[in-house]
N, C-alpha and C positions, 0 to 999 in steps of 0.2 A: 446618587444610590441609587436613586428611582430607576434611571436608567440600568446599572449593575442588575439590582432585579429584574425588569423586564425585559434582559439578556438572561439572564437564568430562568429563567418560567419559558423561556421560548427554546433554549436547549434542552431542558427538562421534560419535553412539551416532543421535540425531534427523538430523541433518546427513547422512549416510551414508545415513539411509532416503531423506531427501529429494534428494538428488543425483545414487547410482546408477540410478536409472531413467531419470533425463534421460540421461547418458552412454552407457547400453547404448540408451536406442533412437536418437543421434543416432548412435553408431558401426553400428546395424543399419544408419540408412541411408544414412550412409556409405558402406557396401560392397552397396548394392543400386540405390536409388530416384535416391539423390542425389549420387555423391561426389566428393567435396571433396576440395582441395589437403592432401599434407602438412603440409606450415608452415601453415594452419590448425587442421587434428586435433592437432597438436603444441599451440598454443595453446590451445585447447577444451578438450586434458587436462590442461595444467596451471593454468589458468584454474579445471577443477573441483577442482584440491589446495586451490586459496587458497580456493575461495568455502566449500566444507569443511571448511576450519581457520576460515577469518575467522568463518563463522557462529555456529559452537561458540563463539571466546574471548567475542565480540561478546553473544552469550546469556549469558553465564556474567558477561559485565563489567553484563548491563545488572541483571541477578537483583545480582546486591553493590554496586552505587552508583545509577542513573536511578530504578531501583523506590525506592530508600530518603530521597532527593532530591527526586524526585515527590511521595509522599506524604507528606511533613515539609512542605514547600511546599504541597500542599493541605489538608491537617488548621492549620498558621496561618493557610490565607486563611480556611477556614468556622468559626473560634472569633474572628474579627474582632465587636465587635460597630460598627464601622464600613464600612460598608457602598461610602464612595467608597475605603478606600484596599484590598478586595481588589478592588474596577473596575480599578485602577489599574496596579496587582503584576501582576493574572490578562493586561492586554494588555500591557505591557512584556515578559509572560513570551514570551505568542504572538505577537511582534513578532519580538524578536529571533530566535525560536530558527527564525520560518519564512527568513527573511532568510539565516539562515548555511544554510540545508538545502541542503545540495549537489544535487540533481536539481532544485529551484528555478533557481539557474541554468542551467542547463541547459535546462530549457524558456523563459527567456526570451532563451536565444541561440536558438530556433528558431520564436519569435511572430514572423512577419512586420511589418516595417512599426511595431513599436512601440519603444521605446526601454528597450532592457533591465535599465535602473537605474528607469526608471518603473517597469515590470511586476515588478519585484523587492519595491516599496517599498506599491505598493500592495496587491498577495497580501499580504504584512506586515500591513498592516494591516487586510485582509480578515479574515485569518486571528485577529489580535487581538481583532477586534472580536466576531468569535462563538465565538472561546473567550470572551469576557468572556459573552456569552447562553447561554454551555454552563455556566459557575458560576453564572449568577443562575437557571440551571434546577433543578439541585442544588440550592441555597440556600433556595430558595421551592417543591420541590415541585411542580415544573409538567410539563405531561404533552411526551414527548418527539414523539408522537406529532400532535399539535396546533401543534408550532413546525415541525418538516418538510412535514408537507402545503402550507401558505401559501410555504415558500421551495421551492420544488421546483417549487411553481405559478408562482413568476415565474421560476426558473431557465428553467421549457418555457415560459412568454412570450417571454421573453432570445432563448431558442434558435426560436423561430418569426420571431421579426425577424430572427437573423440566416442564420436559412437561404435569405429573400427576397434580403434583401442581398450574401449573398456564401459560399454553403452551403464554401467550401473552408478560411472558417476554424474552423467551427462544430466540427469531430474536435477539436482544438487544442484548443479553451474549454472543452472537456468535461473532455478531459485531462488542466487543470490540479488540478481538483478531488481527483484521485488523486496525482500525481507531487507535492507540496506538503506531504503526508504520508507524511515517507516513514521509515527506518532513524532517523532519530534525534528527532523529533517524535511518532510513534506509541507509542514507550514510557512519555517522560515525559506526555507529555500524559493517557497514561491509569491513569499512575501518579498525577498530581496528578485525579487525576477517585475513584477510590479512597480518596483523603486524604482529598478532602471528606464522602465517604459514609460513610467513616467516624467521623465526628465524630456526626453521626446515631444514634442508637436505633429509633427503625421500622423497619416490617418491611421498607418499601418503598428504606431506603438503600442494600441492597445491587443493585436491577435501576439505581441513578442513579445509580451509579459508570461504568455506558456509557453512549454517546451527545456525550461532547464528543470523538474526533472524527469522527464524523457529521457535527456541529455545520459545526467546522474544515474538513471539507470540502466545505462548500456554500459556505462564502467565496472563496475562490480561482476556483470558477467565474461566479459575479457581479461580481468583481473584475475579472477580464478581459474578460466582457461587455460592462462599462459601461468599460472603459477603450479595447476597442478599435469602440467604436461613437461615443462621442469623440471621437475622435483620425482619427474620417472613416476606416477603412483599410480598411474593407468592398469594393472597390471596385478596389483603385489596378491596377497592370496589373499582369502576372504574372512581370514582372522578379524581385520582390522573393517571393514565392511560390518560384520557380525558385532562388534563391539558399537558400532556405530548407531547400531540401528536398537542398541538395548538403550544408547544413553537419550536414542529418540522416544522409545517407545515406555520406557520407564515411568509408566504413573504410578500412585500406590494406591494399594487394594481398597477400599472405602468396606466392599463389605460386610456387616455385621457391623459394623461402628452407629453408636449411639446419633441422635442428633448436635449431643456435647462436647464429643468427640469430634465428629466432621465439624462442627463451629475450629473448632479449637487449631483444625488443623491448616488454617487461615491469618491462625495469630504464630503460627512456628511450630505446633505442634506436630511432630511425623512419627506412629505405632509408640504413640504415646510417651514420645521423648522431646523436649526444646531444644530449637536449634535456629537460629540465628542467621543459618542458611536457607531460611525455610517464611514459606505465607506470603507477606507481607515485608513483614521486614527484609530479605531477599530484598525485593523491591524498590522500599524506600531507601538502600545505599544504590541500586542500578540507578536507579534517575535520576540519585542525586550526581552520580558521578557524569549521565549523559548530561546534566543541565549544567556542567559546572564549565563547560568550553563557552555556551550557549550568552551564560549571565559573564564570562571575562570580555568574551565580545563588545554585548553592553557599556559597560562599567570604561575599556577602552576607548572606546569609541564614544560617548559621554564625556570623557576628560579632554580629547582630542579635537574635536570639534561644537559642545557644546550644545547641540541642538536641541536639548529638552530641556521644559522649564522644569519649577521646581513642581509643580501641579502635574505633570506629566510622567514625569520620574516617580512619582509616590503612585500613580496610575499604574504605571507599568510593573513597579516593584509590586505589586499587589495583582498585579495579572501575573507574575510567575510562580507566586504561591497556588495559586489557584490550580496553571498547571502541571503543576510539579504535584498539587493534590489528586489531580485530578488521573494524572497518569497514572502514581502508585497507586490509586485504588482500582482504576480501567486495568492495569495489565494484571493486579491481584487476582480480581475476578475471572480472567480472563483465563488464565494459565493457573487458577489453582479449582477454580469453580466447571469452568467451559472442557477444556481437555479432557480428564477422564468422562466425560458423560458423554465425549465426540466419541473416544474411542471404542467403548463400552454399544453406544449406540452403531455404531458401525460391524463390531464384531458380532453383537445382537441379531440384526438385521439378518448378512450374511449368512449365517448360524439356522436360520429356520426355511421354513418352503418358502418364503418367496422373495431369495435371494432378489432376484432381477429389479424390485423395488427400490434398491438401492441407485435407480438412475433418476429416478423423478422425483426421491426424497431428497438425492441431492441437489436436483437443482433446484426444487421448492430454498430449501434453508440454502443453497446459493445464493437465491434469491435477495431474501434480506438480511442473510448477514453481513455482507456487502452496505449496505445502508445502516450500521454498527458500526463500522470504521469510525473512526475521530476522523480522520483526514479528509476522509469525503466529505466533511459539512466544508471543511473550508476549503476546500476545493470548487463544490455548489454555489458559494456565498461569492466566492472570488468573478466567477464566472459571470455570475450575474451583474455586478457589478461594472467589469470590466466593459462588459455588451451591454447596458444601465437597460435590463432586461431581457433586451434579444433572444436571448438565449436563458433558458427561465431553468429554476434549481431542477423544477419538479422533469424535465427532459431529462436533462443531465442523470440523473438520479432512475428516471425509467429506463433509459442507456446504460450505463453499468452492471442495473439489476439482472439485465435480461442479458447481457455480456457475460456476467460471474454465474450464470442460473445456466444457460450453455454451458462453459468453460467446465462445472464441476458434474455438470449430468456427463458429457465423456471423457471422465480421469475416474469416475466411476466407472462406466463402459469398459474403459480402457486395464481396471482390477479386474472387471469380472472374464472379458476376453483375454487376459494380456496384448494387448495393444502395441505397442512400439509407440513410444513419443517423439520422436524422430519427423516422422511422416506431418505427423499431424503439427508438430510447430514451424517447420518448413512452409507448408501453405498457409500455416496462423498467422508468419509473421508475410508473407510474401505476398497477403490479397491488402492488408491495410496500406504495405506499401504502395503500391499502384495504386492508392486508391488516394494517397494523397494527393496527387497530380491532377487529380479533379475534385476536390472540395474545398471551401476556403481555406485561408491557413488554421486562420483559428481554428481549425477543426481538429486539425493536423494535431495543434499544440494541446490544444484540451485533453484529446484522444492519447496521446502516448504520458501525456502525464496521468491522466487516468489510473494507467495500466499500474503505476508504482504504488499509486493513493488506493487502488483495490486491495492491493493485495496487503495489507496492515496484518496488525496481531488476531482479530478474529481468525483470516485465513489462516496463521501457521496454530493457534493453540484451539479451534475444531473443526475447521475443513481437513485440516491434515492428519490429527489423529482422527476422524472419522476414515478418510483412506483407508490409516495404519492400522487401525480395529477393523476395519474389512478386510485386507491382506490377512490380517493373524487368524482372525476368521475363516479365511481355505485354507487355512497352514502352511503358506507360501513360506518360502525361504528367505534368509535373512534378503540376499542376493535379490529375488523377485519383490521384496518390498521397496527393495533401492532402484529399482525400476518401475514398478506400478503407483506405490505409495506416492514416492517423490518425486517432484514435478508438478504437481497439485498449483501449488503457488506462483510457478512458471506459467500453468492453464491459466488462473486465475487472469494475472498480470499481462496476458496477450486479447485475450478475446474482447474487453472494452474498446482494444480500437479500434476494431471492426465496428463496433455497434454505437460509437457515438461520430466515426464519420461515416459512416452507412447515414444517421440521422443529420449528418451535414450534408448528404449529396441531397437527403430528400429534401431539405431547407432549403437547397441550391435551384433545384428541379423548381420546385413552389414559388422561391421570387423569379426565377426567369419564364418558367407560364405565365404568371403575374405583369412583368414587364411585356412580355408582347402582347397581352389583355390588352394589354393599355397604351402600346402605341398604335394597334388596330381601332381602337377607341380613336384616340386621336386621329385618326387617318380619316374617320367616317367624320368626324364632326368637320372635319379639314373639305373633304369634299361638298359639304352639305353648302359651306360657305360664298353666297356669291360676293366676289369681288369688282367695284366700279373703280376704274379709272379718274 
C-alpha cells in the first residue's frame, strides 16, 4: 500500500509539472491577446483538473498492470520455439488492441469518403502485420534502421502520388500514424518489446526492446494511403471534405454559459439536454470497449501459462481499474475541457493585430503539451530502466519537448503562409533516416518510438483544434483547412525523430572524445614507464 501511495504521489507531481504551465499560458492569453468566454474558461480549468488526476492514476495503473502483462506475453512469445505461434499471437494482439483504440475511431469518422469500419479494420491489419515485423526484428536481431529506410521510402513515394491526385488528403494520411498509437496501445507494445528482449542475454537486447511502436506507426500510414487510392477518393467533390471539416470543428458554443451549465456538460448535458453519448459517459463506454481486448488477452494468457501468482493477479486487476479510471478522466478532460479552449485561442489570436505571435505561442504550448501525454511518462521510465540511467528521463523529456515545439511552430507558420506540407515531410523524414547510420541503434529505436508517443490525445484535442481555430480565424475554406490545419499531428510525430537522434549523436561524440582522451593519457603513462630486463 505504501508503495502504491508513493507511486501515486510521484505521478501526481509529474502531472502537475506537465499541466500547470499550459494552464498558466492559456490564462495569460485569455486576459491579453485572445480573450475567451467564461464558459470556455470554466471548461478548460475543470478539464485541467481531470487531466492532472487522470494522468496520475493512469500512470500508476500502467505500471501495475499493463507493464507486467505486456512483459509476460513478450517473454512467452520470445521463448516459443515454434515461430508460427508467436506470429499468430502477435498479429492478433496488434489487431485487437488497435481496432479498440479510441483515437482510431475518431480518425475513422474524420477521413472523407472511406467507410469507417473498413478503415478501422484495415488499420488494425496494418498494425498487426507490422507488430509481427517488429517481433521478428527482435527475435532475429535485425537492424531497425535497415527496416525503416525502405518503409519510409515507400511512404514518401505514396505521399508524392497523393500530392498529385488530391493534396487535401495527404495530411490526414500522415496523421493516422500518430493517432493509432494511443495511450492504450503504446504502453502495452513497449512492455511487449521489453519482455521479448529480456529473454536474450546479449549486449544488444536492451536496444532491441525499442522500435516496436516505430514500426507499428508506419502500418496505419501505408494502410490509409493504399485504401484511399484503391477506393478512388482522391479527386472527389469537396462536399464530402466539407462534411469532414464540419465534424472535426464541431465544438459546442459555450459563450454565455453559467459555470453550472459548463460543469454539467462534463456529465453529458449539451444545450440543456442530457445525452448518453456526451461528456464523461461517452468515454466510459469507449474506454471500456478499448480495454476489453487487453483484459481478454490477460485472462487467456493466465489460463494457459499460469505465470502470475494470486497476489500478482490481484495487483494487476487493481492496476487495470486504475488505468481505466485514469484514462476516462484524462480523455474527458482533454476532449470536453481543452478542445474548445484550443480552437477559440487559435481563432482569437489570428483575428488580433498580432497574428504572427501564433508561431511563438504555438512553440511554447508544444513544448509543454508533449509532457502532458500519458504515454510519454511510460517511454521515459522504460528508457531509463533499460539503459540503467545512461539515458535519463530528463534528457529524453527535453529532446521531446524541443522537437514538438519546433514542429508546432512550423505548423503554425504553414497556416499563416499556406506552405504545403509535402516538402517539409520529405526533408523531415530523410534527415532522421540518414542520422540512423551514425548514432547508436538504441537512439534510433527510442527516437522513432517517441514519434508515436508524442502524437497522443493532447495533440489531437488541444494542438489540432488550435490549428483549426487559426484557419477559421483566417476565414479559410474547407479545402484549405484540410491542407493547412490537418497534418500537425504528423509534424509532431516527425520532429522528435530528429531531436532525440541528435541527442544520441552528441552523446556519441562526447563518448568518442572521452575515449580518445583516455587513450592519449594511457600512451603518455606508457611512455614514462622505464622497463628493465
